[in-house]
C-alpha positions as CSV (number, residue, x, y, z in Angstrom):
1,M,57.3,-5.1,-55.8
2,E,60.0,-7.4,-56.2
3,I,61.8,-8.8,-59.3
4,R,63.5,-12.3,-58.6
5,F,64.4,-15.5,-60.7
6,M,61.7,-18.3,-60.4
7,D,62.5,-20.9,-58.3
8,E,61.5,-24.4,-57.3
9,N,59.1,-23.5,-54.7
10,D,56.9,-21.2,-57.4
11,S,53.7,-22.7,-58.8
12,R,54.2,-23.1,-62.3
13,D,50.5,-23.1,-62.7
14,E,50.2,-19.5,-60.9
15,I,52.9,-18.3,-63.2
16,S,51.0,-19.9,-66.5
17,L,47.8,-18.3,-65.1
18,V,49.8,-14.8,-65.8
19,Y,50.5,-15.7,-69.4
20,E,47.0,-16.9,-70.0
21,A,45.2,-13.5,-68.4
22,S,47.5,-11.6,-70.2
23,W,46.9,-13.5,-73.6
24,K,43.5,-13.1,-73.0
25,S,43.5,-9.2,-72.4
26,A,46.3,-8.1,-74.6
27,Y,45.3,-10.1,-77.8
28,K,41.7,-10.0,-77.6
29,D,41.4,-7.7,-80.8
30,I,44.2,-9.8,-82.9
31,I,43.7,-13.5,-82.0
32,P,40.4,-15.1,-83.0
33,K,38.2,-15.2,-79.5
34,T,37.3,-18.9,-79.9
35,Y,41.2,-19.7,-79.5
36,L,41.6,-17.3,-76.7
37,D,38.6,-19.3,-75.1
38,S,40.4,-22.4,-75.8
39,I,43.6,-21.6,-73.7
40,K,43.6,-24.5,-70.9
41,K,44.7,-23.8,-67.4
42,G,48.4,-24.3,-66.9
43,Q,49.0,-24.5,-70.8
44,W,52.3,-22.6,-70.2
45,A,53.4,-24.4,-67.0
46,A,55.6,-27.0,-68.7
47,S,57.6,-24.6,-70.9
48,L,58.9,-22.8,-67.7
49,D,61.4,-25.3,-67.0
50,S,62.8,-25.5,-70.6
51,P,66.6,-26.1,-70.7
52,G,68.7,-22.7,-70.7
53,R,65.6,-20.7,-70.0
54,K,65.9,-18.3,-67.2
55,N,62.3,-16.7,-65.8
56,L,62.0,-13.7,-63.7
57,V,59.0,-13.4,-61.6
58,L,57.6,-9.9,-60.5
59,T,55.4,-10.2,-57.2
60,E,53.5,-7.8,-55.5
61,N,52.4,-8.2,-51.7
62,G,53.7,-12.1,-52.4
63,C,51.6,-12.9,-55.5
64,I,52.9,-13.4,-59.0
65,V,51.8,-10.6,-61.1
66,G,54.4,-10.6,-63.9
67,T,56.7,-12.8,-65.7
68,C,59.7,-12.6,-68.0
69,S,61.8,-15.4,-69.6
70,F,64.8,-15.0,-71.4
71,D,67.7,-17.0,-72.8
72,A,70.4,-17.3,-75.6
73,S,68.9,-16.9,-79.2
74,R,66.5,-19.6,-80.3
75,F,66.7,-18.8,-83.9
76,P,70.2,-19.4,-86.3
77,E,69.9,-15.8,-87.7
78,T,70.6,-14.3,-84.7
79,K,73.4,-16.7,-83.1
80,G,75.1,-14.7,-80.4
81,F,72.1,-12.7,-79.6
82,G,70.0,-13.0,-75.9
83,E,66.4,-13.3,-76.4
84,I,63.6,-11.9,-74.3
85,V,61.3,-14.9,-75.0
86,S,58.2,-13.6,-73.1
87,I,56.7,-10.8,-70.9
88,Y,53.5,-10.9,-69.6
89,F,51.5,-9.4,-66.7
90,L,48.0,-9.8,-65.2
91,P,45.9,-7.0,-66.9
92,E,45.4,-4.9,-63.9
93,Y,49.0,-4.4,-63.7
94,I,49.6,-3.2,-66.9
95,G,50.4,0.6,-67.1
96,K,52.1,0.9,-63.5
97,G,55.9,0.8,-64.6
98,Y,56.1,-2.9,-63.5
99,G,57.1,-3.7,-67.3
100,K,59.8,-1.1,-67.5
101,A,61.5,-2.7,-64.3
102,L,61.1,-6.4,-65.5
103,L,62.3,-5.6,-68.9
104,Q,64.8,-3.7,-67.8
105,R,65.9,-6.6,-65.0
106,A,66.2,-9.0,-67.9
107,V,68.2,-6.8,-70.3
108,E,70.7,-6.4,-67.2
109,E,70.8,-10.1,-66.7
110,L,71.4,-10.7,-70.4
111,R,74.3,-8.2,-70.1
112,R,75.4,-9.8,-67.2
113,E,75.8,-13.3,-69.3
114,G,77.7,-11.3,-71.9
115,Y,74.8,-10.5,-74.5
116,R,75.5,-7.2,-76.5
117,D,72.4,-7.6,-78.6
118,I,69.1,-8.8,-77.8
119,F,66.0,-9.1,-79.5
120,L,62.2,-9.9,-79.2
121,W,59.6,-10.8,-81.2
122,V,56.0,-8.9,-81.1
123,L,52.7,-9.4,-83.0
124,E,52.9,-6.6,-85.8
125,E,49.1,-5.5,-84.7
126,N,50.3,-5.2,-80.8
127,R,50.6,-1.4,-81.3
128,N,50.8,-1.1,-77.2
129,A,53.6,-3.4,-76.8
130,R,55.4,-2.1,-80.0
131,G,55.0,1.4,-78.4
132,F,56.6,0.0,-74.9
133,Y,59.6,-1.7,-76.6
134,E,60.0,1.3,-78.6
135,R,60.0,3.7,-75.4
136,M,62.5,1.4,-73.6
137,G,65.1,1.7,-76.3
138,F,64.3,-1.4,-78.6
139,R,64.4,-0.7,-82.4
140,K,62.2,-2.6,-85.2
141,R,64.0,-4.2,-88.0
142,E,62.4,-5.4,-91.1
143,V,62.8,-8.9,-89.9
144,Y,59.3,-10.7,-89.7
145,L,58.1,-14.1,-88.9
146,N,54.4,-15.4,-90.2
147,D,52.7,-17.5,-87.5
148,N,49.3,-18.8,-87.9
149,I,47.2,-18.7,-84.4
150,G,43.8,-19.8,-84.1
151,G,43.3,-19.9,-87.9
152,R,44.4,-16.1,-88.3
153,D,47.7,-15.4,-90.1
154,L,49.5,-12.8,-88.2
155,R,53.4,-11.7,-88.3
156,E,55.8,-11.1,-85.7
157,V,58.2,-8.4,-85.9
158,Q,61.5,-8.3,-84.5
159,Y,62.6,-5.6,-82.4
160,V,66.4,-5.3,-81.4
161,Y,68.3,-3.6,-78.2
162,S,72.1,-3.4,-78.4
163,L,74.1,-2.3,-75.3
């Protein structure tokens, strides 16, 4: 296992595939199947090079199996916070400790950038992810974001980690 920053040689489509597979697995009982089935190959590729965004990849035997994006907060209410924008894995790599290692590395990188508080959003119904973040020391705030994905109203809950 190696965790490193995404570089110019990494295939954005390969990294996007991690997002796609993760969404289809993790959200299968949350987001409508028709929406998950409509996810296009490479859907997240362009967003990986968003200005200011940093991307870590986790590789196993040279293959990208996980990814995490982070940045300064995109929300005015959390100005001055670091934000974990996303963390995704190929489904067969979940539950092996890789998520812990990747999230810890992202938190460490944000700490190096001077952030003392870090937050993320997670779908309220995603109990597995919420449990993971809580075990990693993130605490739920009573701050919510309403969303509609695939025609289904969903709510995201904010979790915060303070260094």
